[in-house]
N, C-alpha and C positions, 0 to 999 in steps of 0.2 A: 611234800612228798619227795623221798629220796629218788635219785636216778637209779635205774636198774640196767646193768650192762654185763656183757660177757666179754672177757679179754682172752684172746688166744695168743700164747707165746710160742713162736716157732722153735723147733728142736734142732735146726741146722746150726752148723758152726758159725760163729760170729754174732749170735744172739747173747747179749749180756744179761745174765740172770739177775744181777744186782740192780741193773737199770729197770728190768721188768718188776722186780720186787718193790723198788722205790715208787714206781708209778701205781702199782696195785694198792700198796699201803696208803698212798696219799689219797686216792679216791675212795678207798674202802672205809675210811674213817667216817664218812658222811653218807655214802651211797651203798647200794647192794650190788656186789660184784661176784661173779663166778670166774675163776681162772682155769682155762684149759691149756694144757701144754703138750708139745711134741717131744720126741726123743730120737730123732733120726741120726744125729751125729754120735750120740752116746751109744746107740744100737750098733752102728758101724764099728765103733771103737771096741766094744765088748765082743762083737762077733769075731773080729780078728784075734783078740786076746784069748778067746775061748776055742779057737781052732775051727770055727764055722763061719768062714768069710762071707760077707754080703753077696747075694746074687740078685740079678735083675732078670725080668722076663719081658718079652715083647709081645703085645697083644696083636691079633690079626689086623687091627686098625692102625698099628704103629705106635701105640702108647707104651712107654717103658715104665715099669713099676718094680717095687721090691718083691722078691720071691719070699713068701712067708710060709715055709714048712713049719712043722710043730716045734723043732728046735729053735728056729728063728723067732717064732712067737714067744717062746720062753725067754729068749735073750732080750726081746723087745720089752717083755714084762719086767725083767731085771733093770733095764735101762730106764723105763718110764716110771716104775714105782720105786725101785731101789735106789735110783740116783736122782732123776729130775724131780719127781714128786717130793721126795725126802728133802732135797735142797730148797725147793720153793716153800715148803711148809716151814722149814727151819728159818729161812730168811724173812718170811712174813711174821713169824712169831717174834723174831728179834727186833722187828719194827713195830711191835705192839698190836699186831693183828692176830686174832684167834683163827688160825688157818686149820682146815680139816683136810687131810690127804685121802683121796678116793681114787678108785678107778671105776670104769663103767660096769665092772662085774660086782662091785660092792653094792649089796642090797638090790641087785638087778637095776641099777641106776640107768643103764643103757641096754636096751634089748634090740637086736638086729637080725639080719638075714645073712647067712654065709653066701658069699659070691660063688657063682659058677665061673671059674677062671680058665680061659683058653689062652694058650700061648703058642708062638711059632718056634718050633725046635727043629733044627736041621731042615728047614724049608717046609715042615709039615705042621698043621694046626693040631694041637693035642689038648686034652682036658687035664688040668692039674688037680687031681682028686685030693691031694694032701695040702692044698693051700688054705690058710686060715685067715682070710681077710673078709670083711663084711661091710654092710651098710646099716645105718641106724633106722629103726622103725618107731621106737618110742622112748620117751624119757620119763623116769620116775619122779615126777614133779613134787609129790608130797614129801618124798625123802629129801630132795634138794631144798625145799622150802623150809625145812627144819633147821637148815644150816645157813640160810640167807639172812643178812641183816647188817647194818652198819657196824664195822669193827670185826666182822666175821666173814671168812672167805672159804668156800669149798674149792679145793684144788683138784682138778679132775684129769686123770691120765686116760688117753684114748684107747681103752679096751672096752669090749662089749660082750654080752652073752647072746648066743643064738637061742631060739625057742627050745632047742635040745640041750641048753646049758653048756654049750661049747664056747670057750673063749675065742674072741675074734680081735684081730688088729683092724682098727677103723681109722679113717682119715681125720686128723685133728681139726682141720679147718671146718669140715662138714659137721663134726661133732659139736663144735662151738656154735655153728649156725643152728643146728637142731635144738640145742639147749636154749639159745637166745629166743627162738620162736616159742618153745614150750613154756618158758617163764615170762613171756610177754615183755622181753627186754626192749629198752629204748634204743640201744645201739649195740653193735658188735665191733670190737676193735681188734684187728689182726696185726700183731707185732712180728716183724720179720727182720731179715738181715739186708733188706733193700729199702730204699726210701719210699717206695710206693709203686704205683703202676706207671710205666714209662711208655712214651710214644715211640721211642727208639731204644731198644734194649742195649745198644752200644753207647748210649749217651745218658749218663746218670742225671744230667740236668734237665732232661726232657720229661720230667714228672708231670702227670696229669693231676691237677689240683682238685677238680670236681668233675664228675661224669655220671652218666646213667649206666645201668647194667648192660644195656644193649651195646653202647659204645665200648665199654670195658671189655666185653667179650671179643670184640674185633681187634683189640690191642694186646690182649694177654698172650703170652708165650710161655712155654715150659711149665715150671711149677706154679707160676702165677695163675694158670688156667684153673687149678683146683680152688684157689682163693676166690676167684671171680665166680666160680660155680657156687661156692659157699655163700658169697654175697647175694647171688640171685635167690638161693633158697631162703636166706634170712629175710630179705626184703619182701619176697612173695609171701612169706609167712607172717608179715606184719611188723617187722623190725623197721624203725624209721630210717636208719642209715648204717652204712658199714664204712669204717675207716681202716685203711691199710697204711702203715708207716713203719719206719725203722724202730727197732726196740730201744735203741740208745741215741737216736738222732733228735734233731730239733722237732718238737711236736707240731710246729707250724708247717713243716715239710711233710706232706701227706697226700693221700688220695681219698676223697670223700665220695662214696657211691650212694646214689639214691635211685628210686624207681624211674 
């Protein structure tokens, strides 16, 4: 039986697409792999180039996130589908893998709920009615299953459709976790621009080699919190383990998370 896994490639600066493609191609020759990718750095670059600079919002609880108005959503789609997805499909095809470029809105692959986003502006909490972010409710497994198999890789950009067929920007790590659960994956591998979960964020050598979800949640800071949330969702959904490691680093240097 082939291994079945979801690989999430971060979209931040410093993630080497060729290193990701090498890894995916290597395992996809014998195993069943879904690749989910982000696009944050490319979205920032395009936003500036197109005269709609990135904005952030602060939630009442103090969490900072990207402001996703309709124009930002469109720019994110350009970055995710027009650049990142295109490049990963091209790179995998050049390595002999039959890659299929998709987003979550293709064939209603990912259906979700639009978030009710509240933000603190000028000291007041307001409702952002034009925010287009969401969470995933369901995965179209029959569609994905048609594309799964050794030598074939669905490449998924993190966009989804609401029940009203509105496009949504959804978190890539949590998309990867939901897909991993839906396809009964053996593992979720999150590739990022850091070596793994650190005990001390100021000490790159303090990597936690193996841990539980509960311990990981106490150690996570900043953007790592979303990855640990995704890890929890994957493991609670039946995925055996979640691995977080650098996209281009030594595979032995990593964090393995189990229940």
